[in-house]
N, C-alpha and C positions, 0 to 999 in steps of 0.2 A: 783470758777467762775472767768474767765478772763475778763479783761477790753477790750472791742472792741470799738474802736473809731468810732462814727457815721460819715457818709460820707458827710453830709452837715448840715447847720444850722437848717433847718426844722426838719430833723430826730433827731438831737441832742435834740432840745427842746421837740419833741414828746416823746423821751425816758425819759427825765427828768420829764416830766409831768406824764407819765405812771408809773414811779417808785416812785411817790409822793416825788420827790426831787427837784421840780422846785423852791420852795421857798428857799431851801438851796442854789441853784444855784444863785438866785437873791441876797441873803445875801452875798455870796462869792464874787460876782462881785462888790457889793457896798463896801465891806470891802477892797478889793485889790485896787480899784480906789481911795478910801480914803487914803490908805497907800501911794499911789503915789502922794498924794496931788492934785488929779484930781477929786474932789468931784463929784460924780454922785450918785443920790439917787433914785433908782428905788423903788417905793412903792411895797409892796408884792402883791398888786392887779394888777400889770402890766401884761398884757397879753403877751404870747410868741411872738406874732407878733409885738407888741409895743416895746418889749425888743430888738428884732432884729433890728428894724428901728432906735430906739434911740441910740443903741450901735454903729451902723454903722455911724450915724451922728456924734457922739462924736469922734470916731476914725478918721473920715474924717477931722473934725476941728483940731484935734491934729496934724495930718500929715501936714495939710495945714498951720497952724499958730503957733504951739508950738511943733516943732520937737524934741527938747531935752526932753521935758516932755513926749512925745510919746515914745521915747526910754526908758526912766526911767520906764514908765508903763509896757512896755513889759518885762523889767528886773524884776520888782517886781512880776508880774504875773507868770513869768518864762516860757514865750513862747519860744520854741526852736529856737535858732538863725539860724540854718541851714534851718528851714522851712521858716523863714522870707526871707532869702537870695534867696530862690528858686522863690519867687513871682516876677511878672513883674510889675514894678513901672511906666510904661508908662501912665496908666490911673489911676489917684488918686481915682476916685470913685470905680473902680473895686478893686484896692489895698486895700482900706478901708473895702470893703466887705469881702475880703479874710482874712485880718488881724482880723476882727471882729470874723470870724469863728474860727481862731486859738486861739483867746482869749477865746471864749466860750468853745472850745474843752479842753483847759488847765484847765479852771475853773471847767468844768464838771468832768474832771479826778480827781481833788482834792475832789470834793463833793462825787463822786462815791466811791473812795477809803476810805474816812472818814466814809462813811455809811457802807461799807463792813467790815472794819477791825478796 
């Protein structure tokens, strides 16, 4: 079975939920943010919609106020640099939304592969 990357945040969270891997995804996000010293502690009861909103807000604040920490987070999570470079940074709100999706996509890939292999 091959990994097929979801096309947006909602589809990704739907897929994680349908495969009963949503809690693993939340655990992975918490783990990587803590590794980057950007403590974020999503409870396992966090709904997919809340996760999406809170992750977006966290990324927005990092871009706005703690840019070096934001770059470190992307490095620790291992978000592909070429994908980040393709994004338009003219609107920070939209940039934060797109980066949040890239973070979720990379975290989902880790969880998906760990579950399969």
